[in-house]
C-alpha positions in Angstrom: -27.4 43.9 105.2 -30.3 44.3 102.6 -28.0 46.6 101.0 -25.4 44.1 101.1 -27.3 41.8 99.6 -28.3 44.4 97.2 -24.5 45.1 96.4 -23.7 41.4 96.1 -26.6 41.1 93.8 -25.8 43.9 91.9 -22.3 42.9 91.7 -23.5 39.5 90.6 -25.8 40.9 88.0 -23.1 43.1 86.7 -20.8 40.0 86.5 -23.7 38.3 85.0 -24.3 41.2 82.1 -20.8 41.3 81.6 -20.7 37.7 81.0 -23.6 37.8 78.6 -22.2 40.5 76.8 -18.9 38.7 76.6 -20.9 35.8 75.6 -22.7 37.6 72.8 -19.7 39.5 71.5 -18.0 36.0 71.3 -21.2 34.8 69.8 -21.0 37.6 67.1 -17.4 37.1 66.5 -18.3 33.2 65.9 -21.2 34.4 63.7 -18.8 36.7 61.9 -16.3 34.2 61.6 -18.7 31.6 60.3 -20.0 33.8 58.1 -16.8 34.8 56.4 -16.1 30.9 56.2 -19.5 30.4 54.8 -18.7 33.1 52.2 -15.4 31.8 51.4 -16.8 28.3 51.1 -19.9 29.6 49.0 -16.8 31.0 46.7 -15.0 28.0 46.6 -18.1 26.2 45.5 -19.1 28.8 43.0 -15.4 28.4 42.0 -15.2 24.8 41.9 -18.2 24.7 40.0 -17.2 27.3 37.1 -14.1 25.1 36.9 -16.6 21.8 37.0 -18.7 23.6 33.8 -15.5 24.6 32.2 -14.3 21.3 32.4 -17.4 19.8 31.2 -17.3 22.1 28.1 -13.4 21.2 27.1 -14.8 17.3 27.9 -17.7 17.9 25.5 -15.4 20.0 23.0 -12.7 16.9 23.3 -15.4 14.4 22.6 -16.6 16.0 19.5 -12.9 16.4 18.4 -12.6 12.9 19.1 -15.5 11.8 17.2 -14.2 13.9 14.2 -10.7 12.0 14.9 -12.4 8.8 14.8 -14.4 9.6 11.7 -11.0 10.9 9.8 -9.2 7.7 11.3 -12.2 5.3 9.7 -11.8 7.5 6.5 -8.2 7.2 6.4 -8.6 3.4 7.2 -10.9 3.0 4.7 -8.9 4.9 1.9 -5.8 2.6 3.2 -7.8 -0.4 2.5 -8.8 1.1 -1.1 -5.4 1.9 -1.7 -4.1 -1.3 -1.1 -6.9 -3.4 -3.4 -5.7 -0.6 -5.8 -2.1 -1.7 -5.5 -3.1 -5.3 -5.4 -4.9 -5.0 -8.7 -2.5 -2.9 -10.4 0.3 -5.2 -8.9 -1.7 -8.4 -10.5 -2.4 -6.5 -13.9 1.2 -5.7 -13.9 2.1 -9.1 -13.3 -0.1 -10.2 -16.1 1.1 -7.6 -18.8 4.9 -8.7 -17.9 3.8 -12.5 -18.3 2.1 -11.8 -21.8 5.4 -9.8 -22.5 7.6 -12.8 -21.4 5.1 -15.2 -23.3 5.4 -12.7 -26.4 8.9 -12.7 -26.2 9.4 -16.6 -25.8 6.8 -17.0 -28.6 9.1 -14.4 -30.6 12.7 -16.2 -29.6 11.2 -19.7 -30.6 9.8 -18.1 -34.0 13.3 -16.6 -34.3 15.0 -20.0 -33.5 12.6 -21.9 -36.1 13.3 -19.2 -38.6 17.2 -19.7 -38.0 16.5 -23.6 -38.1 14.5 -23.5 -41.4 17.1 -20.8 -42.9 19.9 -23.5 -42.3 17.2 -26.4 -43.5 17.0 -24.2 -46.6 20.5 -23.7 -47.4 21.0 -27.1 -46.7 18.4 -28.2 -49.3 19.5 -26.0 -51.6 23.4 -27.1 -51.0 21.8 -31.1 -51.5 19.9 -30.0 -54.5 23.2 -28.3 -56.1 25.1 -31.4 -55.4 22.2 -33.3 -56.8 21.9 -31.5 -59.6 25.7 -31.3 -60.4 25.5 -35.2 -59.9 22.7 -35.4 -62.2 24.5 -33.2 -64.4 27.8 -35.2 -64.1 25.9 -38.3 -64.8 24.1 -36.5 -67.9 27.6 -35.2 -69.0 29.2 -38.8 -68.4 26.3 -40.2 -70.4 26.7 -37.9 -73.3 30.4 -38.4 -73.7 29.5 -42.3 -73.3 26.7 -41.6 -76.2 29.3 -39.9 -78.2 32.2 -41.8 -77.7 29.7 -44.8 -78.9 28.4 -42.9 -81.6 31.9 -42.1 -82.9 32.8 -45.5 -82.6 29.5 -46.7 -84.3 30.4 -44.2 -87.2 34.3 -45.6 -87.3 32.9 -48.8 -87.5 30.7 -47.9 -90.1 33.2 -46.5 -92.2 35.2 -49.1 -91.6 32.8 -51.2 -92.8 32.2 -49.3 -95.6 35.6 -48.8 -96.8 36.1 -52.6 -96.5 33.0 -53.1 -99.1 33.7 -52.5 -102.5 
């Protein structure tokens, strides 16, 4: 009996040892798988960290690029504003020059019209003066004729009177 118990104990002990060995093997398998998972996760974390750093670098580069573009945009807006101002000034100057040219042409046109009117008045005055001179000449001529005729009559009368007086 003791031997039976001893055999049973040995069997129980052997079963327990086998279970302990099985558990230790399972434990080692779990530790191995757990270590592999941890290694994979560490790799993924390191890779994620590298991607994060790369993205942060790209973000910094893009922010710098955006800042440069913002400066360029501001400069371009200022250039556009300056060009608009210059265009407006040029437009006003051109308008002023055109207005002066129109006024000059209007004055020239007015002067030409006045000159034309003055020429017509001068021609009319000359015509009136010729007519007046012609009339004055005609009156003088008529007066001279009248005076000559009168003188002739006076001479005739004197001749007649002198021939009648002995």
